[in-house]
C-alpha positions, 0 to 999 in steps of 0.5 A: 222462521228462518231458512235454517229452521225450514231446512232442518224441518224439511230434512226431518220430514224427509227422514221421517217419510223415509223411515215410514216407508222403510218401516212399512216395507219392512213389515210388508216383508215379514212372514205371515206365520199363519197356522196353515196355507189359505187361499185368497179369492178375487172375483171380477166385481171386487175392488181394492177395498174388498181385496184388502178386507179379504187379505186381512181375513187370510193373513196377519193384520200387522202386515197391512201397515204400508198396504196402500203405499205398496199397492200404489207402488205396484200399480195393482189397482189398474191390473187387478184380475180375478184369481185364486192366490195361495197364502202360505205361512212363510209368505209375506205381503209383498210376495202376495201383492206381486202375485196378485199384480202378475196374476200368478195363481196357484193351480188346483186339482180339478176332479172330472167325475164319472156321473150320470148326466152332463148337467150333474157334471156341470154342477160338480165342476163348478163347485171348485171353480169360479165358473157358473154351472148354468153357463157350462150346462148351457154350452153342453146342451147347445147343439152349436157349441157341441158341434164346435167341439166335434160332438152332438148333444147326445154324444158330448158326454164322450168329451169327458175323460174322468181324471184329475187335472190341474186348472186355474180357478178362474178358467171360463166354461169355454176354456174348460171345454177346450181343455177337456178336448185336449185331454180327450185327444191325449187319452185316445192314444194310437193303441186305443184308436187301433183297438176301437178300429178293430171293433169297427167302432168310433170313439163315441160308440166305444164310450157309449157302450162303456157307459152301459157297462159302467151302469150295469156294475161297479165291479171292475173285474166283471166289466170286460166280460159284460162288454164282451157280452154286449159286443156279442149281441151287437154282432148277432144283431140282437137287441141289447136289452140293457136295463140301465138304458131304459132307466135313462130313457125314463129319466128316473134314476131311483128305479131299482126294478125295471117293470113292463111299463118302463120297457114300453117307453118310446125312446131311442135309448130304450134298447128293448125297443131299438137295436144297436147302441143308443144315440150317445152315452147314458153316463160319463163312463170311467176309464176302466169302463172304456178300457173294458170295451177296448180290452173285452173278454172273448166268450159266447155269453149272450145273457146276464142277470144280476145275482140273487145275492145282490152282490152287484155281480151277475150270472152269465148264460150262453142260452136263453133257457139258462138265462131264464133260470138265472132270472127266476132266481133273481126275481124271487129274491126281489120279491122276498125283499119286497123290492117292487120298483 
């Protein structure tokens, strides 16, 4: 074969390669045209083969032409990081690959709920994040980890302010708690701190009382009145005698009727036995509950009893005699409905 033929073949091969590259990149630049926005999740253990398979599941297979060439050119294999990457219908493969290379994730809305325990909080948060619920729960029940955040194991529920926050899917447990610490600081404005100071209470004490208020009723309009009642009892050095604190102490949240045997449980959370606030919140209270304490209603009520119509609201009383009348009506209603526990 002469030099002219070899030269012609080399040119043809070069042009063919160039055409292949151009064609590949042209296909990589085509829109996915998916029916809806989807998300690509890359875990720490994923390799490029796994990522390629996952991309096929959320994007058009025709866009995979030139995938290997593009990933090598972009150096993705050496820079692959866990993350949640948005795959929009108008996006193309090159944009997606660049996002993966640059770790350019799309944040998600994380709902921090008002729930009963930090263990349940850990479970709820892990549902939408990469982090393991057990790892988060371990931190929230570890004395040293809680102390680092400025709380004890008992008061750490006060760290969480129920709301919706934007975070990245691959946030670690430690990073999430640091974020919650910053959001907590932002929530406790000077105005809120001043109101807590007027009450002679720390933030944690306000949240603890708010957790009791939230546990007593789901009726937001009634919460400032209930908060005022418990503040009256604290000022009078009376036992709070809150049924939800007893239920928390017993650890059985299915209890609908607090009985004498429940009142006998020896726990610092049993406000029928021990005066003052319990050691910490009995749930993660809502913002409405916290503000109900800070903006409590001023009155002379010392007693309350659930209404006999089971509406979730209460009858309030300033005297024990009046309270007994309210209590008898409620007990009668419980008996009529056969509610024994």
